[in-house]
C-alpha positions in Angstrom: -0.8 -29.8 -12.9 -4.4 -28.3 -13.1 -5.1 -26.1 -10.2 -8.5 -27.9 -10.0 -6.7 -31.0 -8.8 -5.0 -29.2 -6.0 -6.8 -29.4 -2.9 -6.9 -26.3 -0.5 -5.5 -27.1 2.9 -7.5 -24.7 5.2 -5.8 -23.1 8.1 -7.6 -21.2 11.1 -5.8 -17.7 11.5 -7.6 -14.1 11.7 -5.6 -13.2 8.7 -6.8 -16.0 6.3 -9.4 -15.4 3.7 -13.2 -16.3 3.5 -14.1 -18.2 0.5 -15.8 -15.0 -0.9 -12.9 -13.0 -0.2 -10.5 -15.4 -2.2 -13.2 -15.6 -4.9 -12.8 -11.8 -5.5 -9.0 -11.9 -6.1 -8.3 -15.6 -7.3 -8.2 -14.4 -10.8 -5.0 -12.7 -10.3 -3.3 -15.8 -9.1 -3.9 -18.2 -12.0 -3.5 -22.0 -12.2 -0.2 -23.7 -13.4 1.2 -24.7 -10.3 4.0 -27.2 -10.5 4.5 -27.2 -6.9 1.2 -28.7 -6.0 0.5 -26.1 -3.7 -2.9 -24.2 -3.8 -2.5 -20.3 -4.5 -4.8 -19.6 -1.7 -2.4 -21.2 0.8 0.3 -19.1 -0.6 -1.6 -15.8 -0.5 -2.6 -16.3 3.1 0.8 -17.1 4.1 2.0 -13.7 2.8 -1.3 -12.1 4.5 -0.2 -13.8 7.7 3.5 -12.5 7.5 2.2 -8.8 6.8 -0.4 -8.9 9.5 1.8 -10.4 12.2 5.1 -9.2 11.3 7.2 -12.5 11.7 10.2 -13.5 9.7 9.6 -15.5 6.5 11.4 -18.4 8.4 8.9 -18.1 11.3 5.9 -18.6 9.3 3.6 -21.3 10.8 4.3 -24.8 9.5 0.8 -25.5 8.7 1.4 -23.1 5.8 3.8 -24.1 2.7 7.3 -23.9 3.3 8.7 -20.4 4.1 11.0 -20.3 1.2 8.2 -21.4 -1.3 6.1 -18.5 0.1 8.8 -16.0 -0.2 9.5 -16.8 -3.8 6.1 -16.6 -4.6 5.7 -13.3 -3.1 8.8 -12.0 -5.1 7.5 -13.4 -8.3 4.1 -11.5 -7.5 6.1 -8.4 -6.9 8.0 -8.5 -10.1 4.8 -8.9 -12.2 3.1 -5.9 -10.3 0.4 -8.5 -9.1 -0.4 -7.1 -5.5 -0.7 -3.5 -6.9 -3.1 -4.9 -9.5 -5.1 -6.6 -6.6 -5.3 -3.3 -4.6 -6.2 -1.4 -7.8 -9.3 -3.8 -8.6 -10.3 -3.7 -4.8 -10.2 0.1 -4.8 -12.5 0.2 -7.9 -14.8 -2.3 -6.4 -15.0 -0.4 -3.1 -15.9 2.6 -4.7 -18.5 1.1 -6.9 -20.0 -0.4 -3.8 -20.2 2.9 -2.2 -22.3 4.3 -5.3 -19.3 6.3 -6.5 -17.4 6.3 -9.8 -14.8 3.7 -10.0 -12.2 6.2 -10.6 -11.6 9.4 -8.3 -11.6 13.0 -9.4 -9.7 14.3 -6.0 -6.4 12.9 -4.2 -4.8 13.5 -1.1 -1.1 13.2 -0.4 0.7 12.7 2.9 4.1 11.0 4.0 5.0 8.9 7.0 8.6 8.5 8.2 9.7 5.3 9.6 12.6 3.7 11.1 14.5 1.1 9.0 16.1 -2.2 10.7 18.8 -2.9 8.4 21.0 -1.8 5.5 18.5 -0.6 2.5 18.7 0.6 -1.0 17.4 4.2 0.3 17.8 5.5 3.6 18.2 9.1 5.1 17.4 11.2 8.3 14.2 13.1 8.6 15.2 16.1 10.6 11.7 17.3 11.1 10.5 14.0 12.6 13.9 12.9 13.8 13.7 9.6 12.1 16.4 8.0 10.3 15.0 5.5 7.8 12.6 5.8 5.0 9.5 7.8 4.0 6.1 6.4 2.7 4.4 8.7 0.5 0.8 7.7 -0.3 -2.1 9.0 -2.4 -5.6 8.5 -1.4 -9.0 9.3 -2.6 -11.7 10.8 -0.3 -12.7 7.4 0.7 -9.2 6.8 1.9 -8.2 4.1 -0.7 -4.7 4.3 -1.6 -4.2 5.2 -5.2 -0.2 5.2 -5.4 2.7 4.6 -3.2 6.2 5.7 -3.3 8.9 4.7 -0.7 12.2 6.8 -0.6 14.8 7.9 1.8 13.4 9.9 4.6 16.0 12.9 4.1 14.0 13.9 0.8 11.3 16.8 1.6 7.9 16.3 0.9 7.4 19.2 -1.6 10.6 18.2 -3.7 9.3 14.6 -4.2 5.5 14.7 -4.0 5.3 15.1 -7.7 6.5 11.3 -8.1 3.7 9.7 -6.2 1.1 12.3 -7.6 2.1 11.6 -11.3 1.9 7.5 -10.6 -1.6 8.2 -9.3 -2.6 10.5 -12.3 -1.0 8.1 -14.6 -3.1 5.3 -13.3 -6.4 7.4 -12.5 -6.4 10.3 -15.3 -9.8 11.3 -14.0 -7.9 13.2 -10.9 -8.8 16.8 -11.3 -7.2 18.1 -8.2 -4.7 17.4 -5.1 -4.8 18.2 -1.5 -1.8 18.3 0.9 -0.6 20.0 4.1 1.6 22.8 4.3 4.8 20.7 3.8 3.8 20.6 0.0 3.8 24.3 -0.5 5.6 26.0 -3.3 7.7 23.4 -5.1 5.0 20.6 -5.1 2.4 23.1 -6.2 4.3 24.4 -9.1 5.3 20.8 -10.2 1.9 19.9 -10.3 0.8 22.6 -12.3 3.8 22.2 -14.8 3.6 18.5 -14.9 0.0 17.7 -15.0 -1.8 21.0 -15.3 -3.7 20.6 -12.0 -4.1 23.0 -8.9 -3.6 21.8 -5.2 -5.4 22.9 -2.1 -3.1 23.3 0.9 -4.7 22.4 4.3 -3.4 25.1 6.7 -3.1 24.3 10.5 -5.2 27.0 12.4 -4.3 26.3 15.5 -1.0 25.1 17.1 -2.9 22.3 18.7 -4.3 19.0 17.7 -7.5 19.3 15.6 -9.3 17.1 12.9 -8.6 19.2 9.6 -11.1 18.6 6.8 -10.1 16.2 4.2 -6.6 15.8 5.8 -7.8 13.1 8.1 -8.9 10.9 5.6 -5.1 10.3 4.4 -3.8 10.1 8.1 -6.4 7.7 9.0 -5.1 5.3 5.9 -1.6 5.7 7.3 -2.9 4.4 10.6 -4.4 1.5 8.8 -1.1 0.5 7.6 0.6 0.8 10.9 -1.8 -1.9 12.0 0.1 -4.4 9.9 2.9 -5.4 12.2 5.3 -6.0 9.3 4.7 -2.2 8.6 5.6 -1.1 12.2 9.2 -0.3 10.9 10.6 -0.8 7.5 12.0 -4.1 7.1 12.6 -4.6 3.6 15.9 -4.2 1.9 14.3 -3.0 -1.4 12.0 -0.1 -1.8 10.0 -2.0 -4.3 9.1 -4.7 -1.8 8.3 -2.0 0.7 5.9 -0.7 -1.6 4.3 -4.0 -2.2 3.9 -4.6 1.5 1.7 -1.5 1.6 -0.3 -2.8 -1.2 -0.7 -6.2 0.4 -1.7 -4.4 3.8 -4.3 -2.2 2.2 -5.7 -5.0 0.1 -6.1 -6.9 3.1 -8.0 -4.1 4.7 -10.3 -3.6 1.7 -10.9 -7.5 1.5 -12.2 -7.3 5.0 -15.0 -4.9 3.8 -16.4 -7.0 1.0 
């Protein structure tokens, strides 16, 4: 069935896309839909779930059937579609800001969150007193996400930070330097030099009270953006790969709103 013959059934939820927003990502969701459902309806249903934090079965009935939406999402995850969408939007966002499409400086940080059920990776973060998973993200100096890694919360930042950093560098070899807080001293700094031949700027907390640290607040703001998506208020996903893609979807939605 040709996509052009499938009529889009519009809904009216705050998470839905405008025509221009859909046009900017429609190429990532090609035609060839045997179900007769417009791909935009499926994408908007996924955005609704991530934004509002409902269960798959609780999707509003004016979207396609929940099982169809869930299957669509899992296929997109397996093909890496959501990450490709986010990467394209990051480049477009940087371009519109008058910057190079690829960054030269990257910032790393993590966020420990509780999990709601049995997961493929889970642990206890003794520092933050959280049992669950840790979300590691790498951003540019605009706060755009470059790479994500979700893992058990008991693994220390300085030991595992190299893996999301390498993911970011493999995608953006223009990166010349990284920045992290004091939790990334020693092992992370050594790994970045040995694996990538790059340096790391460690942002030290000068006072024992709250203050906005130069550059560091950018990645922390991005973590706050992620938390605005209710599906990400906790880690509800069984598979780490799905949890990572929920972050891709959330951040893509944030970037789409700026187009």
